[in-house]
Structures are given as C-alpha cells and as structure tokens.
NUKEDREN-124324 format. One record per residue (C-alpha): residue number from 0; residue in three letters; x, z, y. Coordinates in Angstrom, 2 decimals, always signed. Each point is the difference from the previous one (the first is absolute). Layout:
<nodes>
+-----+------+---------+---------+---------+
! pos ! code !       x !       z !       y !
+-----+------+---------+---------+---------+
! NUM !  Ala !       X !       Z !       Y !
...
+-----+------+---------+---------+---------+
</nodes>
This chain:
<nodes>
+-----+------+---------+---------+---------+
! pos ! code !       x !       z !       y !
+-----+------+---------+---------+---------+
!   0 !  Met !  +17.48 !   -7.61 !  -16.61 !
!   1 !  Gly !   -0.75 !   +3.39 !   +1.57 !
!   2 !  Phe !   +2.24 !   +2.20 !   +2.08 !
!   3 !  Arg !   -0.04 !   +2.81 !   -2.51 !
!   4 !  Ala !   +1.47 !   -2.20 !   -2.71 !
!   5 !  Leu !   +2.76 !   -0.86 !   +2.44 !
!   6 !  Ala !   +0.96 !   +3.51 !   +1.02 !
!   7 !  Thr !   +3.48 !   -0.60 !   -1.38 !
!   8 !  Val !   +0.60 !   -3.02 !   +2.20 !
!   9 !  Val !   -0.69 !   +1.65 !   +3.32 !
!  10 !  Ile !   +2.87 !   -1.12 !   +2.17 !
!  11 !  Ala !   +1.63 !   +2.68 !   +2.13 !
!  12 !  Ile !   -3.09 !   +1.72 !   +1.29 !
!  13 !  Gly !   +1.17 !   +1.76 !   +3.14 !
!  14 !  Cys !   +0.04 !   +3.76 !   +0.20 !
!  15 !  Phe !   -0.88 !   +1.24 !   +3.45 !
!  16 !  Val !   +0.40 !   +3.74 !   +0.25 !
!  17 !  Ala !   -0.68 !   +1.51 !   +3.40 !
!  18 !  Ala !   +2.81 !   +2.10 !   +1.47 !
!  19 !  Ala !   -0.67 !   +3.57 !   +0.95 !
!  20 !  Leu !   -1.82 !   +0.16 !   +3.32 !
!  21 !  Pro !   -0.72 !   +2.78 !   +2.45 !
!  22 !  Ala !   -3.48 !   +1.46 !   -0.36 !
!  23 !  Ser !   -1.29 !   -1.69 !   +3.16 !
!  24 !  Ala !   +1.30 !   -3.42 !   -1.11 !
!  25 !  Ala !   -1.35 !   +0.44 !   -3.50 !
!  26 !  Glu !   -3.41 !   +0.84 !   +1.45 !
!  27 !  Ser !   +0.01 !   -3.16 !   +2.14 !
!  28 !  Cys !   +0.87 !   -2.07 !   -3.10 !
!  29 !  Arg !   -2.85 !   +1.44 !   -2.03 !
!  30 !  Leu !   -2.60 !   -2.49 !   -1.21 !
!  31 !  Asp !   -3.33 !   +0.64 !   +1.66 !
!  32 !  Arg !   -2.77 !   -1.15 !   -2.33 !
!  33 !  Val !   -3.04 !   -1.12 !   +1.93 !
!  34 !  Ala !   -2.26 !   -0.75 !   -2.96 !
!  35 !  Ser !   -0.14 !   -0.24 !   -3.78 !
!  36 !  Leu !   -2.45 !   -2.79 !   -0.83 !
!  37 !  Pro !   -2.18 !   +0.06 !   -3.13 !
!  38 !  Val !   +0.70 !   -3.03 !   -2.20 !
!  39 !  Thr !   -1.87 !   -1.90 !   -2.70 !
!  40 !  Thr !   +2.30 !   -2.25 !   -2.04 !
!  41 !  Leu !   -1.50 !   -3.27 !   -1.25 !
!  42 !  Pro !   +0.86 !   -1.39 !   -3.46 !
!  43 !  Asp !   +2.29 !   -2.61 !   +1.60 !
!  44 !  Gly !   +1.97 !   +2.73 !   +1.80 !
!  45 !  Arg !   -1.43 !   -0.50 !   +3.49 !
!  46 !  Met !   -1.07 !   +3.11 !   +1.89 !
!  47 !  Leu !   -3.27 !   +0.86 !   +1.71 !
!  48 !  Leu !   -0.06 !   +2.70 !   +2.69 !
!  49 !  Asp !   -2.97 !   +2.23 !   +0.76 !
!  50 !  Gly !   -1.45 !   -0.70 !   +3.42 !
!  51 !  Ala !   -3.17 !   +0.05 !   +2.05 !
!  52 !  Val !   -1.73 !   -2.42 !   +2.38 !
!  53 !  Asn !   -2.41 !   +1.63 !   +2.45 !
!  54 !  Gly !   +0.06 !   +3.07 !   -2.27 !
!  55 !  Glu !   -0.85 !   -1.92 !   -3.19 !
!  56 !  Ala !   +2.53 !   +0.58 !   -2.80 !
!  57 !  Thr !   +1.59 !   -3.17 !   -1.32 !
!  58 !  Lys !   +3.28 !   -1.45 !   -1.30 !
!  59 !  Phe !   +2.74 !   -2.10 !   +1.59 !
!  60 !  Leu !   +2.75 !   -2.01 !   -1.65 !
!  61 !  Leu !   +3.54 !   +1.02 !   +0.97 !
!  62 !  Tyr !   +1.43 !   -3.33 !   +1.19 !
!  63 !  Thr !   +3.52 !   -0.01 !   +1.44 !
!  64 !  Gly !   +0.13 !   -3.81 !   -0.09 !
!  65 !  Ala !   -2.63 !   -0.56 !   +2.69 !
!  66 !  Pro !   +0.27 !   +0.49 !   +3.75 !
!  67 !  Arg !   -3.44 !   +1.45 !   +0.74 !
!  68 !  Thr !   -2.51 !   +2.45 !   -1.35 !
!  69 !  Leu !   -3.10 !   -1.97 !   -1.06 !
!  70 !  Leu !   -3.61 !   +0.63 !   -0.91 !
!  71 !  Asp !   -1.70 !   -2.18 !   -2.59 !
!  72 !  Pro !   -2.78 !   -2.22 !   +1.49 !
!  73 !  Asp !   -2.45 !   +1.00 !   -2.75 !
!  74 !  Phe !   +0.56 !   +3.68 !   +0.83 !
!  75 !  Val !   -0.45 !   -0.73 !   +3.71 !
!  76 !  Lys !   -3.26 !   -1.89 !   -0.52 !
!  77 !  Ser !   -1.49 !   +2.46 !   -2.49 !
!  78 !  Arg !   +0.47 !   +2.84 !   +2.51 !
!  79 !  Asn !   -1.24 !   -2.06 !   +2.96 !
!  80 !  Leu !   +3.20 !   +0.69 !   +1.90 !
!  81 !  Pro !   +0.36 !   -1.85 !   +3.31 !
!  82 !  Trp !   +2.34 !   -2.93 !   -0.43 !
!  83 !  Val !   +1.07 !   -3.02 !   +2.00 !
!  84 !  Asp !   +0.90 !   -3.26 !   -1.71 !
!  85 !  His !   +2.21 !   -2.08 !   +2.27 !
!  86 !  Asp !   +2.64 !   -2.70 !   -0.12 !
!  87 !  Lys !   +3.00 !   +2.24 !   +0.70 !
!  88 !  Ile !   +1.97 !   +0.08 !   -3.25 !
!  89 !  Gln !   +1.55 !   +3.36 !   -0.87 !
!  90 !  Gly !   +2.16 !   -1.24 !   -2.85 !
!  91 !  Tyr !   +0.07 !   -1.87 !   -3.30 !
!  92 !  Gly !   -0.23 !   +1.03 !   -3.63 !
!  93 !  Leu !   +2.41 !   -1.08 !   -2.74 !
!  94 !  Thr !   -2.00 !   -3.17 !   -0.58 !
!  95 !  Gly !   -0.10 !   -0.94 !   +3.70 !
!  96 !  Lys !   -3.56 !   +1.28 !   +0.44 !
!  97 !  Ser !   -0.51 !   +1.17 !   +3.58 !
!  98 !  Leu !   -1.14 !   +3.47 !   +1.00 !
!  99 !  Ser !   -2.19 !   +0.21 !   +3.06 !
! 100 !  Gly !   -2.63 !   +2.24 !   +1.51 !
! 101 !  Phe !   -0.15 !   +3.64 !   +1.03 !
! 102 !  Val !   -2.21 !   +2.92 !   -0.90 !
! 103 !  Arg !   -0.40 !   +3.25 !   +1.91 !
! 104 !  Val !   -0.43 !   +3.35 !   -1.70 !
! 105 !  Asp !   -0.51 !   +3.49 !   +1.39 !
! 106 !  Ser !   +2.63 !   +1.44 !   -2.31 !
! 107 !  Leu !   +2.31 !   -0.96 !   -2.83 !
! 108 !  Ala !   +2.09 !   +2.60 !   -1.82 !
! 109 !  Ile !   +2.51 !   -0.16 !   -2.83 !
! 110 !  Gly !   +0.14 !   +3.41 !   -1.61 !
! 111 !  Asn !   +0.06 !   +2.32 !   +2.99 !
! 112 !  Val !   +1.68 !   -2.51 !   +2.34 !
! 113 !  Asn !   -2.06 !   -2.00 !   +2.47 !
! 114 !  Tyr !   +0.64 !   -3.69 !   +0.50 !
! 115 !  Pro !   +0.72 !   -0.32 !   +3.74 !
! 116 !  Asn !   -1.66 !   -3.30 !   +0.90 !
! 117 !  Glu !   -3.69 !   -0.74 !   +0.36 !
! 118 !  Gly !   +0.30 !   -3.76 !   -0.50 !
! 119 !  Leu !   +0.69 !   -1.10 !   -3.58 !
! 120 !  Ala !   +0.59 !   -3.49 !   -1.31 !
! 121 !  Phe !   -1.80 !   -0.89 !   -3.19 !
! 122 !  Gly !   +0.97 !   -1.93 !   -3.09 !
! 123 !  Ser !   -1.24 !   -0.19 !   -3.57 !
! 124 !  Val !   +1.33 !   +2.40 !   -2.65 !
! 125 !  Ala !   -2.04 !   -1.63 !   -2.76 !
! 126 !  Gly !   +3.12 !   -0.29 !   -2.15 !
! 127 !  Val !   +0.53 !   +3.76 !   -0.23 !
! 128 !  Pro !   -1.72 !   +2.07 !   -2.72 !
! 129 !  Gly !   -1.68 !   +3.26 !   +0.92 !
! 130 !  Asn !   -2.15 !   -1.39 !   +2.83 !
! 131 !  Pro !   +2.16 !   +1.19 !   +2.94 !
! 132 !  Ala !   -1.36 !   -0.24 !   +3.54 !
! 133 !  Gly !   +3.20 !   -1.63 !   +1.21 !
! 134 !  Val !   +3.77 !   +0.38 !   +0.18 !
! 135 !  Ile !   +2.27 !   +2.43 !   +1.82 !
! 136 !  Ser !   +3.11 !   -1.71 !   +1.26 !
! 137 !  Asn !   +2.96 !   +0.11 !   +2.33 !
! 138 !  Asp !   -1.80 !   +0.43 !   +3.32 !
! 139 !  Phe !   -0.94 !   +3.43 !   -1.41 !
! 140 !  Leu !   +2.92 !   +0.71 !   -2.37 !
! 141 !  Ser !   +2.83 !   -0.81 !   +2.42 !
! 142 !  Ala !   -0.92 !   +2.94 !   +2.23 !
! 143 !  Tyr !   +1.40 !   +2.17 !   -2.79 !
! 144 !  Asp !   +2.68 !   +0.02 !   -2.66 !
! 145 !  Val !   -1.69 !   -0.53 !   -3.35 !
! 146 !  Glu !   +0.81 !   +1.44 !   -3.43 !
! 147 !  Ile !   -1.50 !   -1.96 !   -2.91 !
! 148 !  Asp !   +0.24 !   +1.38 !   -3.53 !
! 149 !  Pro !   -2.27 !   -2.05 !   -2.28 !
! 150 !  Ser !   +0.88 !   +1.88 !   -3.20 !
! 151 !  Ala !   -1.21 !   +3.24 !   +1.60 !
! 152 !  Gly !   -2.90 !   -1.69 !   +1.81 !
! 153 !  Lys !   +1.32 !   +1.22 !   +3.34 !
! 154 !  Val !   +0.20 !   -1.41 !   +3.54 !
! 155 !  Asn !   +1.29 !   +2.29 !   +2.77 !
! 156 !  Leu !   +0.30 !   -0.65 !   +3.73 !
! 157 !  Tyr !   +2.79 !   +1.58 !   +2.05 !
! 158 !  Ser !   +0.79 !   +0.29 !   +3.68 !
! 159 !  Trp !   +2.84 !   -2.14 !   +1.33 !
! 160 !  Arg !   +1.61 !   +3.22 !   +1.34 !
! 161 !  His !   +2.73 !   +0.56 !   -2.57 !
! 162 !  Cys !   +3.67 !   -0.84 !   -0.45 !
! 163 !  Pro !   +0.73 !   -3.50 !   -1.28 !
! 164 !  Gly !   +1.15 !   -0.08 !   -3.60 !
! 165 !  Gln !   -1.36 !   +3.44 !   -0.88 !
! 166 !  Val !   -3.30 !   -0.89 !   -1.60 !
! 167 !  Val !   +0.46 !   +0.02 !   -3.78 !
! 168 !  Tyr !   -0.89 !   +3.57 !   -0.90 !
! 169 !  Trp !   -0.88 !   -0.64 !   -3.66 !
! 170 !  Ala !   +3.38 !   -1.12 !   -1.37 !
! 171 !  Pro !   +3.73 !   +0.51 !   +0.78 !
! 172 !  Glu !   +0.80 !   -3.68 !   -0.66 !
! 173 !  Tyr !   -1.87 !   -2.98 !   +1.34 !
! 174 !  Ser !   +0.30 !   -3.57 !   +1.25 !
! 175 !  Lys !   -0.35 !   -1.15 !   +3.59 !
! 176 !  Met !   -0.69 !   -3.51 !   +1.29 !
! 177 !  Pro !   -0.19 !   -1.32 !   +3.58 !
! 178 !  Leu !   -3.56 !   -0.85 !   +0.96 !
! 179 !  His !   -0.78 !   -3.09 !   +2.06 !
! 180 !  Leu !   -3.27 !   +0.52 !   +1.85 !
! 181 !  Thr !   -1.92 !   -3.07 !   +1.14 !
! 182 !  Arg !   -1.56 !   -0.03 !   +3.45 !
! 183 !  Asn !   -3.11 !   +1.59 !   -1.54 !
! 184 !  Tyr !   +2.00 !   +2.55 !   -2.03 !
! 185 !  Arg !   -0.24 !   -1.62 !   -3.44 !
! 186 !  Pro !   +2.91 !   +1.38 !   -2.09 !
! 187 !  Asp !   +2.49 !   -2.58 !   -1.30 !
! 188 !  Val !   +3.21 !   +0.62 !   -1.94 !
! 189 !  Glu !   +2.84 !   -2.15 !   -1.32 !
! 190 !  Val !   +0.14 !   -0.54 !   -3.76 !
! 191 !  His !   +1.99 !   -2.26 !   -2.30 !
! 192 !  Val !   -1.50 !   -2.23 !   -2.70 !
! 193 !  Asn !   +2.44 !   -1.80 !   -2.29 !
! 194 !  Gly !   +2.66 !   +0.63 !   +2.65 !
! 195 !  Gln !   -2.05 !   -1.53 !   +2.83 !
! 196 !  Thr !   -0.86 !   +2.14 !   +3.04 !
! 197 !  Leu !   -3.74 !   +0.15 !   +0.68 !
! 198 !  Arg !   -2.19 !   +1.69 !   +2.59 !
! 199 !  Ala !   -2.56 !   +2.10 !   -1.84 !
! 200 !  Arg !   -3.07 !   +1.83 !   +1.30 !
! 201 !  Ile !   -0.92 !   +3.43 !   -1.31 !
! 202 !  Asp !   -3.64 !   -0.74 !   -0.73 !
! 203 !  Thr !   -2.17 !   +2.68 !   -1.57 !
! 204 !  Gly !   -2.97 !   -2.38 !   +0.27 !
! 205 !  Met !   +1.51 !   -2.35 !   -2.61 !
! 206 !  Ala !   -0.50 !   +1.00 !   -3.61 !
! 207 !  Val !   +2.89 !   -2.12 !   -1.34 !
! 208 !  Thr !   +3.33 !   -0.97 !   +1.58 !
! 209 !  Thr !   -0.38 !   -3.62 !   +1.09 !
! 210 !  Met !   +2.40 !   -2.66 !   +1.27 !
! 211 !  Arg !   -1.10 !   -2.81 !   +2.28 !
! 212 !  Leu !   +0.02 !   -3.36 !   -1.78 !
! 213 !  Ala !   +1.94 !   -1.71 !   +2.80 !
! 214 !  Val !   +2.81 !   +2.54 !   -0.45 !
! 215 !  Ala !   -0.02 !   -0.23 !   -3.81 !
! 216 !  Arg !   +0.25 !   -3.80 !   +0.18 !
! 217 !  Arg !   +2.66 !   -0.13 !   +2.74 !
! 218 !  Leu !   +2.35 !   +2.72 !   -1.26 !
! 219 !  Phe !   -0.55 !   +0.04 !   -3.75 !
! 220 !  Gly !   -1.44 !   -3.40 !   -0.93 !
! 221 !  Val !   -3.12 !   +1.70 !   -1.36 !
! 222 !  Ser !   -3.32 !   -1.83 !   +0.33 !
! 223 !  Ala !   -3.45 !   -0.12 !   -1.56 !
! 224 !  Glu !   +0.99 !   -3.25 !   -1.74 !
! 225 !  Ser !   +2.98 !   +1.64 !   -1.70 !
! 226 !  Ala !   -1.82 !   +3.23 !   -0.88 !
! 227 !  Asp !   -1.16 !   +0.89 !   -3.49 !
! 228 !  Pro !   -3.68 !   -1.07 !   -0.25 !
! 229 !  Asn !   -0.75 !   +3.42 !   -1.54 !
! 230 !  Ser !   +1.35 !   +1.75 !   +3.11 !
! 231 !  His !   -2.94 !   -1.02 !   +2.22 !
! 232 !  Val !   -1.57 !   +2.84 !   +2.04 !
! 233 !  Glu !   -2.42 !   +0.31 !   +2.89 !
! 234 !  Val !   +1.44 !   +1.76 !   +3.02 !
! 235 !  Ser !   -2.23 !   +1.43 !   +2.73 !
! 236 !  Gly !   +0.33 !   +2.05 !   +3.13 !
! 237 !  Val !   -2.28 !   +2.89 !   +0.89 !
! 238 !  Asp !   -2.61 !   -2.51 !   +1.22 !
! 239 !  Gly !   -0.49 !   -1.28 !   -3.57 !
! 240 !  Val !   +0.93 !   -3.61 !   +0.83 !
! 241 !  Lys !   +1.85 !   -1.29 !   -3.05 !
! 242 !  Leu !   +3.15 !   -2.08 !   -0.19 !
! 243 !  Asp !   +1.38 !   -1.76 !   -3.05 !
! 244 !  Gly !   +3.26 !   +1.56 !   -1.07 !
! 245 !  Phe !   +2.26 !   +0.61 !   -2.94 !
! 246 !  Thr !   +2.44 !   +2.62 !   -1.25 !
! 247 !  His !   +3.74 !   -0.50 !   -0.22 !
! 248 !  Asn !   +2.82 !   +2.17 !   -1.29 !
! 249 !  Phe !   +2.91 !   +0.36 !   +2.43 !
! 250 !  Asp !   +3.38 !   +1.11 !   -1.32 !
! 251 !  Ser !   +0.43 !   +2.79 !   +2.55 !
! 252 !  Leu !   -1.73 !   +1.79 !   +2.85 !
! 253 !  Thr !   +2.08 !   +2.41 !   +2.08 !
! 254 !  Phe !   -2.00 !   +2.43 !   +2.10 !
! 255 !  Gly !   +2.26 !   +2.36 !   +1.91 !
! 256 !  Asp !   +2.37 !   +1.56 !   -2.56 !
! 257 !  Ile !   -2.02 !   -1.00 !   -3.04 !
! 258 !  Thr !   +0.27 !   -3.26 !   -1.89 !
! 259 !  Leu !   -2.68 !   -1.09 !   -2.44 !
! 260 !  Arg !   +0.69 !   -2.61 !   -2.65 !
! 261 !  Asn !   -2.34 !   -2.67 !   -1.36 !
! 262 !  Thr !   -2.65 !   +0.83 !   +2.59 !
! 263 !  Lys !   -3.41 !   -1.67 !   -0.22 !
! 264 !  Met !   -1.65 !   -0.94 !   +3.29 !
! 265 !  Gln !   -2.96 !   -2.04 !   +1.09 !
! 266 !  Val !   +0.60 !   -3.20 !   +1.94 !
! 267 !  Ala !   -2.76 !   -1.38 !   +2.24 !
! 268 !  Asp !   -0.46 !   -2.33 !   +2.97 !
! 269 !  Ile !   -0.34 !   +2.77 !   +2.57 !
! 270 !  Asp !   +0.12 !   -1.30 !   +3.56 !
! 271 !  Val !   -1.62 !   +1.96 !   +2.82 !
! 272 !  Ala !   +0.99 !   -2.76 !   +2.43 !
! 273 !  Lys !   -2.57 !   -2.36 !   -1.56 !
! 274 !  Gly !   -2.70 !   +1.66 !   +2.07 !
! 275 !  Ala !   +1.84 !   -0.63 !   +3.24 !
! 276 !  Glu !   +0.56 !   -3.63 !   -0.94 !
! 277 !  Asn !   -3.63 !   -0.58 !   -0.98 !
! 278 !  Thr !   -1.41 !   +1.54 !   +3.17 !
! 279 !  Gly !   +2.60 !   -1.41 !   +2.35 !
! 280 !  Thr !   +0.85 !   +3.54 !   +1.08 !
! 281 !  His !   +3.54 !   +0.99 !   +0.87 !
! 282 !  Met !   +0.54 !   +3.46 !   -1.48 !
! 283 !  Thr !   +3.40 !   +1.52 !   +0.82 !
! 284 !  Gly !   +1.85 !   +0.83 !   -3.18 !
! 285 !  Ala !   -2.46 !   -1.72 !   -2.35 !
! 286 !  Val !   +2.67 !   -2.28 !   -1.41 !
! 287 !  Val !   +2.50 !   +2.86 !   -0.48 !
! 288 !  Gln !   -1.32 !   +1.37 !   -3.28 !
! 289 !  Pro !   +1.56 !   +2.20 !   -2.66 !
! 290 !  Asp !   +1.43 !   -1.75 !   -3.02 !
! 291 !  Leu !   -1.28 !   +2.64 !   -2.37 !
! 292 !  Tyr !   -2.83 !   +2.55 !   -0.03 !
! 293 !  Ile !   +1.03 !   +3.17 !   -1.83 !
! 294 !  Gly !   -3.22 !   +1.20 !   -1.60 !
! 295 !  Met !   -1.10 !   +3.07 !   -1.90 !
! 296 !  Ser !   +1.36 !   -1.33 !   -3.31 !
! 297 !  Leu !   +3.38 !   +1.10 !   +1.40 !
! 298 !  Leu !   -0.93 !   +2.55 !   +2.66 !
! 299 !  Lys !   -1.97 !   +2.19 !   -2.42 !
! 300 !  Gln !   +3.33 !   +0.84 !   -1.63 !
! 301 !  Leu !   +1.42 !   +1.43 !   +3.23 !
! 302 !  His !   -0.40 !   +3.14 !   +2.08 !
! 303 !  Met !   +0.42 !   -1.46 !   +3.47 !
! 304 !  Phe !   +0.29 !   +1.15 !   +3.61 !
! 305 !  Ile !   -0.60 !   -2.69 !   +2.64 !
! 306 !  Ala !   +1.66 !   +1.29 !   +3.16 !
! 307 !  Tyr !   -1.53 !   -2.20 !   +2.69 !
! 308 !  Ser !   +1.79 !   +2.23 !   +2.51 !
! 309 !  Glu !   +3.54 !   -0.98 !   -1.04 !
! 310 !  Pro !   -0.83 !   -2.64 !   -1.40 !
! 311 !  Ala !   +1.06 !   +0.38 !   -3.65 !
! 312 !  Val !   -1.52 !   +0.42 !   -3.44 !
! 313 !  Tyr !   +1.15 !   +2.70 !   -2.43 !
! 314 !  Phe !   -0.88 !   +0.09 !   -3.67 !
! 315 !  Thr !   +0.67 !   +1.46 !   -3.40 !
! 316 !  Val !   -1.18 !   -1.04 !   -3.44 !
! 317 !  Ala !   -3.29 !   +1.85 !   -0.40 !
! 318 !  Glu !   -0.35 !   +2.79 !   -2.49 !
! 319 !  Pro !   -2.49 !   -0.83 !   -2.77 !
! 320 !  Pro !   -3.32 !   +1.85 !   +0.25 !
! 321 !  Lys !   +0.08 !   +3.33 !   -1.83 !
! 322 !  Thr !   -2.31 !   +0.33 !   -2.97 !
! 323 !  Glu !   -1.33 !   +3.22 !   -1.45 !
+-----+------+---------+---------+---------+
</nodes>
C-alpha cells in the first residue's frame, strides 16, 4: 500500500518552524547548495546520475547502501584503464561476493563535482539497467548533505555549513528520524515491523524493500517453506547475482511518523558475511548487518534530506509529478 493512500494515517508529523533569527544568524543557517545533479529515473525507481570518467560522459547509479564508489570491470577493461587486481578485499556484496582490485583514473566527476580520490575499487553493476559505468556511494555522498526527490527527478548536494534542523525548505511540516551511520557512512534508521524494532538501511541501490531471511524466520516465523509457492521472486544486488526469494505481506511497517498497513516486502537470504567466512577473512562489522533494506519501492514516495552532518534524515511524502 502506498504512502499517498495512507495520508490520513500519518501519525503526528512534527512541525518544526524556525524562530525569528537576527540577519547574521539567519545567513549562517542558510543552505548552501553545492550542486544540482542531473538524474535519469529507471523504470524500477532507481536513479542514475550524469557523470564523466576521464572526460567521457557516462552514468552512475546513486547507491546509498554501499560504502564505496565503484567502476564496473567491463567499463574499466573496454577503456583500457590501468587497474590492479590483488587479494586485498574491499568489501562484500549482498550475496557475499567479494569486491577487490583498484583502478586509477585521471578524473571522475558527478555533475560539476569532482570525485576526490584517484584510486577506485571496482565491482560489477551488471544488474542495473541503463549500462552505468559504476555506482556513486557514501565515500562521495557523505562529504555533503544530500536531498533526494525521486518524484521530481532531483538530487542536490549541500555544504555541511548550516544550522542543524533547518534543512526542509519545501514544506512547513515534515518528519525527522535519527540516522545511525556505519563506520563507512552507510545510513541506517530504526523502523518497526509488526511491532518489532528493526535496523533498516536506506538503500537507493535496491529496487524493492527487502528483509533478510534470517530476520524473517527468527522474528516472524516466515520461511521459504511456509511461503505461498506463487510468491517466488528472484532478488539480485547491483552485481546481478541472483538469490531465491519470496514476497510476504507484513501487517505493519512504521517508518518515522508514518505507518503502512499490509505492506508487501521481498524476503531473501542476504548475508554479506558469507564472503568473509568463505575466504577466511576477518572483516570488521561484516556480521553486523541491517535487518531490512529500504529500497526504491518505498523511497520513491518520499522527498528526503539525508543530513550526514547531524546525522539525521528528514522527509515528507512526495508530491505527485505535475501533468499538463
């Protein structure tokens, strides 16, 4: 069920109205927009950003669920970019597949903003339509505060130099949630599913909101064996590696001040720690995983401001696109 159909059940959305401030204080609280990034919205709701590698125009997936900006190996090889394949693992995908290797580029830009590091990890984005060159993630995004408005096809970057709590310029009423940043700045929030408290990752790289099977089984008694045979789905990360999954309707999902009823989610055996176990590598934090990945099936209905600087996330229910 969508947010718009539930507008009448919004629970006590807070109203934060700034008090009158002296001119100098008001100026220091002003949002300083660094960039407005051109966006292409995919049919599944995910967002591609315009970018360039060594001056060549290309696309990048906006991916708040990953720690590092990545280039796709096929893109790297087709451009004969210098890369080093080595045993040092940079991370793991949703299926436990390891990411390793580095590539060096002369320049990488997103819109008019330059990516600051020369060395880039690489990992496959074969599961993303639109043939992007890679993903832009939190090593880049967390240097800014980020406004994401999927219904308007808009992503804006702002300087951290503003007053906390004074970021929602588009509406007088909004919701605010504490943001829990992992050691590599991935944004997690607390949600409630059927009354149970879960740690959820805001993940613009996931098309559909997905719960980990281990969590579904432990907290809700939900398993593949008990699922409706007609609910089978294939779940994949950006690398295109597929996992068997199924859909399940949960009675309630509370996200900030909004509660959704009879909410359909995907359930899949997501476990990034599998890679560490298979390689014998100890990766700090690999076992501490989110219970739920909040994908674009939900996020596309929000106008959101991720304030890495506070940290907090602000959001309103997005306005529907205007038609002529």
